[in-house]
Structures are given as C-alpha cells and as structure tokens.
C-alpha positions as CSV (number, residue, x, y, z in Angstrom):
1,M,0.0,0.0,0.0
2,E,1.4,3.3,-1.1
3,L,1.2,6.1,1.5
4,T,1.1,9.9,0.8
5,G,3.6,12.2,2.2
6,E,1.1,13.4,4.8
7,E,0.2,9.8,5.8
8,N,3.9,9.0,6.3
9,G,3.9,11.3,9.3
10,L,1.1,9.4,11.0
11,T,1.3,6.4,13.2
12,P,-0.2,3.1,11.8
13,E,-3.2,3.5,14.2
14,E,-3.8,7.1,13.0
15,R,-3.7,6.0,9.3
16,L,-6.2,3.2,10.0
17,G,-8.5,5.5,12.0
18,R,-8.4,8.2,9.4
19,R,-9.5,5.7,6.7
20,V,-12.3,4.4,8.8
21,R,-13.6,7.9,9.4
22,E,-13.4,8.8,5.7
23,L,-15.4,5.7,4.8
24,R,-18.0,6.4,7.5
25,E,-18.4,10.0,6.3
26,Q,-18.7,8.9,2.7
27,R,-21.8,6.9,3.9
28,N,-23.1,9.9,5.8
29,L,-23.1,7.9,8.9
30,S,-22.6,9.2,12.4
31,L,-20.5,7.3,14.9
32,R,-23.7,6.0,16.5
33,G,-25.1,5.1,13.1
34,L,-22.0,3.1,12.2
35,S,-22.1,1.4,15.6
36,K,-25.7,0.3,14.9
37,E,-24.8,-0.9,11.4
38,V,-21.9,-3.1,12.5
39,G,-23.4,-4.2,15.8
40,G,-21.6,-5.2,19.0
41,Y,-19.2,-2.3,18.9
42,S,-19.9,0.9,20.9
43,Y,-19.7,4.3,19.2
44,S,-17.2,5.4,21.8
45,Y,-14.9,2.5,20.9
46,I,-15.1,3.3,17.2
47,H,-14.4,6.9,18.0
48,R,-11.2,5.9,19.8
49,V,-10.2,3.8,16.8
50,E,-10.9,6.6,14.4
51,S,-8.8,9.0,16.5
52,G,-5.9,6.6,16.5
53,R,-6.0,6.3,20.3
54,Q,-6.9,2.6,20.4
55,K,-5.9,-0.4,18.3
56,P,-9.0,-2.1,17.0
57,S,-9.7,-5.8,17.4
58,S,-9.1,-8.0,14.3
59,A,-12.8,-8.8,14.4
60,L,-13.8,-5.2,14.1
61,V,-11.4,-4.7,11.2
62,R,-12.9,-7.7,9.4
63,T,-16.4,-6.4,10.1
64,L,-15.6,-2.9,8.8
65,D,-13.9,-4.3,5.7
66,E,-17.0,-6.3,4.9
67,F,-19.4,-3.5,5.7
68,F,-17.6,-0.9,3.6
69,G,-16.7,-3.4,0.8
70,T,-13.1,-2.4,1.0
71,C,-11.7,-5.8,-0.1
72,G,-9.1,-6.1,2.7
73,T,-7.8,-2.5,2.6
74,L,-8.5,-2.0,6.3
75,A,-7.0,-5.4,7.1
76,E,-3.8,-4.3,5.2
77,L,-3.7,-1.1,7.3
78,Y,-4.3,-3.1,10.4
79,G,-1.2,-5.2,9.5
80,L,0.8,-2.0,9.3
81,S,-0.7,-1.0,12.7
82,R,0.5,-4.3,14.3
83,E,4.0,-3.7,12.9
84,M,4.7,-0.9,15.4
85,Y,4.9,-3.6,18.1
86,I,7.6,-5.5,16.2
87,A,11.2,-4.5,16.2
88,R,12.1,-2.5,13.1
89,Y,14.9,-4.8,12.0
90,S,12.5,-7.8,11.9
91,R,9.4,-6.3,10.3
92,D,10.3,-7.4,6.8
93,I,10.9,-11.0,7.9
94,V,7.7,-11.1,9.9
95,R,5.7,-9.7,7.0
96,R,7.1,-12.4,4.7
97,E,6.1,-15.2,7.1
98,N,2.7,-15.1,5.3
99,D,4.5,-16.0,2.0
100,A,6.8,-18.7,3.5
101,I,6.5,-22.3,2.5
102,R,9.3,-23.3,5.0
103,I,10.4,-21.6,8.2
104,Q,13.7,-22.7,10.0
105,V,14.4,-21.2,13.4
106,F,17.2,-21.6,15.9
107,A,16.6,-20.1,19.3
108,S,19.4,-19.9,21.8
109,S,17.7,-19.0,25.0
110,V,14.0,-18.7,24.6
111,I,11.2,-20.5,22.9
112,P,10.7,-19.2,19.3
113,G,7.9,-16.7,18.9
114,L,5.8,-18.8,16.6
115,L,5.7,-21.6,19.2
116,Q,5.1,-19.4,22.3
117,T,1.9,-19.5,24.4
118,E,0.3,-16.2,25.2
119,A,1.3,-16.4,28.8
120,Y,4.9,-17.2,28.0
121,A,5.1,-14.4,25.5
122,R,3.6,-12.0,28.0
123,E,6.3,-12.9,30.6
124,L,9.1,-12.7,28.1
125,I,8.0,-9.3,26.7
126,R,7.5,-8.0,30.2
127,A,11.0,-9.1,31.2
128,G,12.5,-7.3,28.2
129,L,10.3,-4.2,28.5
130,P,9.7,-3.6,32.2
131,E,8.6,0.0,31.5
132,A,5.8,-1.0,29.2
133,D,2.3,-0.3,30.5
134,D,-0.5,-2.8,30.3
135,E,-1.9,-1.5,27.0
136,D,1.4,-1.6,25.3
137,L,2.1,-5.1,26.7
138,N,-1.2,-6.4,25.6
139,A,-0.8,-5.1,22.1
140,R,2.7,-6.6,21.8
141,V,1.4,-10.0,23.0
142,A,-1.6,-9.8,20.6
143,S,0.8,-9.0,17.7
144,R,2.9,-12.1,18.5
145,M,-0.1,-14.3,18.8
146,F,-1.5,-13.0,15.5
147,R,1.6,-14.2,13.7
148,K,0.8,-17.8,14.6
149,R,-2.2,-17.8,12.3
150,I,0.1,-18.9,9.5
151,F,-0.3,-22.4,10.9
152,E,-4.0,-22.2,10.3
153,R,-3.6,-21.7,6.6
154,A,-4.9,-24.4,4.2
155,D,-1.2,-24.8,3.1
156,P,0.8,-24.0,6.3
157,P,4.5,-23.7,6.1
158,F,6.8,-26.5,7.1
159,F,8.4,-25.3,10.4
160,W,11.8,-26.5,11.8
161,G,12.5,-25.2,15.2
162,I,15.8,-26.0,17.0
163,L,16.0,-25.0,20.7
164,D,19.1,-24.7,22.7
165,E,18.5,-26.7,25.9
166,A,18.9,-23.4,27.7
167,A,15.4,-22.4,26.5
168,L,14.0,-25.3,28.4
169,R,16.1,-24.8,31.5
170,R,15.4,-21.0,31.9
171,P,12.1,-20.8,33.8
172,T,9.5,-18.1,33.8
173,S,8.7,-16.4,37.1
174,D,5.5,-18.4,37.2
175,K,6.3,-22.1,36.8
176,A,2.8,-22.7,35.7
177,V,3.5,-20.7,32.6
178,M,6.5,-22.8,31.8
179,R,4.5,-26.0,32.3
180,E,1.9,-24.8,29.9
181,Q,4.6,-23.7,27.4
182,L,6.3,-27.1,27.4
183,G,3.0,-28.8,27.1
184,H,2.3,-26.7,24.1
185,L,5.6,-27.8,22.5
186,L,4.7,-31.4,23.1
187,S,1.3,-30.8,21.4
188,Y,3.1,-30.5,18.1
189,A,4.2,-34.2,18.2
190,G,2.7,-35.9,15.2
191,N,2.0,-32.6,13.4
192,P,3.5,-33.2,9.9
193,Y,4.2,-29.5,9.4
194,V,6.1,-28.8,12.7
195,T,9.4,-30.3,13.8
196,V,10.9,-29.3,17.2
197,L,14.4,-30.4,18.0
198,V,16.6,-29.7,21.1
199,L,20.3,-29.1,21.0
200,P,21.5,-30.5,24.3
201,F,24.1,-29.0,26.7
202,E,26.3,-32.0,26.3
203,E,27.1,-31.0,22.7
204,G,29.0,-28.0,24.1
205,L,29.7,-25.0,21.8
206,H,27.7,-24.7,18.6
207,P,27.7,-22.4,15.5
208,V,24.7,-20.2,16.5
209,L,25.8,-19.7,20.2
210,G,24.5,-16.4,21.7
211,G,22.1,-15.5,19.0
212,S,18.9,-16.6,17.1
213,L,18.5,-17.4,13.4
214,T,15.5,-17.4,11.2
215,L,15.4,-18.6,7.6
216,L,12.3,-18.3,5.4
217,T,11.9,-20.1,2.1
218,L,9.4,-18.2,0.1
219,R,6.9,-19.4,-2.6
220,T,9.3,-18.0,-5.2
221,G,12.0,-20.3,-4.0
222,A,14.1,-17.4,-2.6
223,T,15.4,-17.5,0.9
224,V,15.6,-14.6,3.3
225,G,17.1,-14.6,6.8
226,L,17.2,-12.8,10.1
227,V,20.1,-12.9,12.6
228,E,19.2,-11.5,16.1
229,S,21.1,-10.8,19.2
230,F,20.1,-9.0,22.5
231,D,18.4,-5.9,21.1
232,S,19.5,-5.8,17.4
233,G,19.2,-7.8,14.3
234,D,20.1,-8.0,10.6
235,A,17.8,-9.0,7.8
236,V,19.8,-10.9,5.2
237,Q,19.1,-11.5,1.5
238,S,22.5,-11.8,0.0
239,P,22.8,-15.3,-1.6
240,R,26.3,-15.8,-0.2
241,R,25.3,-14.8,3.3
242,I,22.2,-17.0,3.1
243,V,24.4,-20.0,2.2
244,E,26.6,-19.2,5.2
245,L,23.6,-19.0,7.6
246,T,22.0,-22.1,6.1
247,Q,25.3,-24.0,6.8
248,R,25.2,-22.8,10.4
249,F,21.6,-24.0,10.8
250,D,22.4,-27.3,9.2
251,L,25.4,-27.8,11.6
252,A,23.2,-27.0,14.6
253,R,20.6,-29.4,13.4
254,S,23.2,-32.1,13.0
255,M,24.1,-31.6,16.7
256,A,20.5,-31.7,17.9
257,L,18.8,-34.7,19.3
258,S,16.4,-36.7,17.2
259,Q,12.8,-35.7,17.2
260,S,11.8,-38.5,19.6
261,K,14.7,-37.9,22.0
262,S,14.0,-34.1,21.8
263,L,10.4,-34.7,22.9
264,D,11.6,-37.0,25.7
265,L,13.9,-34.3,27.0
266,I,11.0,-31.8,26.9
267,R,8.9,-34.2,28.8
268,D,11.7,-34.6,31.4
269,Y,11.7,-30.8,31.9
270,L,8.0,-30.7,32.1
271,K,8.1,-33.3,34.9
272,E,10.7,-31.2,36.8
273,Y,8.4,-28.1,36.6
274,E,5.4,-30.3,37.7
275,G,7.6,-31.4,40.6
276,D,8.1,-27.8,41.6
277,K,4.3,-27.5,41.7
278,D,4.1,-30.2,44.3
279,S,7.1,-29.1,46.5
C-alpha cells in the first residue's frame, strides 16, 4: 500500500483510524449510526479507533472491511498497525512469514515466537520491556499471537525449530506458565508440518551460540534470513550470506537430538516443573 507524504507522518493507528472515518463520512453515517450498522461495537470504541488512540480488534477490522466493501484494505492497514509492536529490523521478515513455505528457526535461550503460548510471550515481553504499560504489553502479545495464524492456513509452512536446551532450563517467574509452554511444544508431536528439536548442553559450543537465526523459504524459491542478538538484528538477502547462515543452521541441526529424543527431553523438563508445583 502506497502512502502519501502526509500519511507517512502518521502512526499506523492514525492511518487506519483516518481511513475508517473517511469511509464512514462517505456513507453519511454518524458514529452512533456506524455502531448500529456493524453491531456489537460501541460508538465510543469506534471513535477511539478513528482518532488513532486505540488499536481495533481484528474482528472489528474484518467487520468494517465487509461493511464498507473495501476488499481487505483496512486489514492491510491493520497489518501496518500491528508492525509498530515488532522490532524494526525484523518487520520485513515477519511480513514475509505469510508467504513462506518453510520456516527454519534456531533459538538460543527462549522458545521461538511462533511456538510461544500467550502467557509465556507475556512474561518474556514484560522481562524485556519492564517499563511497558498494560496497554502496550497487551498489544505486543496480541501481535505475536496473531503471527501464529500462518499455521491455520490451508497450506501451512513447514516449520523446523531447533531449541538450545537453555530455552527449556530457563524458567519463567510463574512455573505454571513454563508447564503450559512445554505442554504446548509437546502438542506438536505428530504434526506433519512442525518439527521441534533440542540441541543439548552435552554438545557444548555450537555455531549459533549467543544468537537466534530465522530462515524463510518463500513461494518464489528465494530464501531470506534474520540474525538476532540481544536488542538488534540484521535482515539478510545476499545469496552468499544466506548460504553461510544455512550452513550454520544445518550444523546446529546435526548436533541436535532426534525428534523422539527431543520430545523425551522436553517431557523430562515438564516433569521437573510439575515437581516444583508439588514441592
């Protein structure tokens, strides 16, 4: 979607809100009138959305797109709105997840975002952004959960996730959250599209130590990558660099446990966290 110079100075929420207001006024509808037409959404809520002061729910965006006959334009703007809660360096990669046919992720110390439960994501984001207020925190969690919808596609991408054992060992402040998260990982057992492997401590040093790596294979056959550290990252498209990163991922995969042994190790950690519940 091409933005005008004036729109470039607006936040994603303001752009979305402005478009909703324009569409409403073209129909000669008041806020109360639009509220009645779409049903279930108060006029004050819609007013906050129009003014850019509140992010709308995905359900409201779909309803408005259908009501105004805008063929997904509002949904596209809503996608831009969600991006403000994603680190700038990773926005292009996250956007391309929708076009991926295979996703390969190595995570060194936390569970990968696409495999996170809502509660785990909330604790992780809160730990990294202790100054965030509840509204900001909720929006960031919602944005991360929204990304998981790619697994609901008719043709979901094949996902390979390699976890450093440290991601299992490092607990959340609430052990119940960790129990739920590990149970969620185990729920993928038998899913033909998702493979989760664990690189155990006993393997020692490995080629992706201290960072995280994401490789997306797109429908075109091209591969793009993202290398992340503490609070920075680099999007990668250079063929030579992609080959180097793929080699690192393949080496890490060769050091990981088999899928069955990986699941057994996750179960062992789950039992430990369940033991903490009883102690």
